[in-house]
N, C-alpha and C positions, 0 to 999 in steps of 0.2 A: 223643386225647391225654387222659390221666387227670390229674385234679387231686387233690392231697392235701387233706384236710380237717383243718386244724391243731387244730380244737376237738374232734375225735372223742374223745380221752381225757377231756376235761372233760365232755362230754355223757354218756359212759358212767359216769364217777364220780358225776355228779349223779343219774343214774337209780338207781344202786346205793344212794346215800345216801337217796334218797327212799323206797326200800323198806325201809331199815334199821329204822325204828321198829316195824314189824310183827314183826321178829325180835329186837329189842333185848333182850327179857327172856324169850323163849321158852326159852332155855337155863337161866335161873334157875328158871322154872316147871317145867321137866323135872327139874332137880337137886333141887328141893324137893317132888317127887312130885305136883305139881298136875295134871300131864298123865295121871295114873292115873285121874282122874275127870272131867277136862275136856279139851276140844279147842278150838281157835280157832273152828271153823266149825259144829260140830254137837254136840247134846246126847249125852252118854254117860251117866254116872251123875249128874253135875251139869250145869248149863247150859253151853252154848257161851259162850266168853268174849265173842264178838261180841254175843250176846244180852244179856249182863250190861252191856256198854258201851252198847247201845241203851236198856236200861231206865233207866240212870242218866245218860244224856246230858243235859247242862244243869244237873245238880245240883252246885252248887259244893262241897258237903260229901261228895261221893261217894268221893273217894280216901281220906279219913279213915275213912268208914264201912266201905268195903270192906277196908281194911287191918285194921280191928278184926275183921271177919268172917273174914278169912284167919287171924288169930292165934287168935281165940277160938272159931271155928266158929259154927254157927247152924242153924236149922231153920225150915221152914214157908214160906219165901219162894219157893222154886222147886219145891216138891212135898214129899212125905213123907220123902224120904231126907235125914237130917241131914248137914251138913258138919262133920267133926270139927275140933277145934282143931289147929293146926299148930305144935307146940312147937319144931320144927326150924327155924322161920322167925323171923328177928330182926325188930324193929320197922322198921328201915330196909329190909329185904328185902320186908316186907309192903307198905310204902308204894310201893316200886319196882314190885312186881307189880301193885298196884292201879292205879297210874298207867299202866302198860303196857296192862292190860286195858281201861281206859277210853279209851285212844287207838286201839283197834282199830275199824275201820270195816266 
């Protein structure tokens, strides 16, 4: 005799929501061309986003700092290749991207 598990949809929805932050802003990162130089898991031209998250873990000012790096670019932190300014990214989008990156594990 088979029993129905009435909470199965809830468990599935919870599992999907738990994984949502990892994808929450990857679409924005793709739309703003971040993924041309970065990936979540491995270095390409720029560092992997997970490496950025690890470097700035515990830094309470990291989101603001990274948002400014996204907007204005920078060099020398991750190697010799400079990151260009991203004029197509708004202040709010830069903050959202920085928060997303910092949330990656």
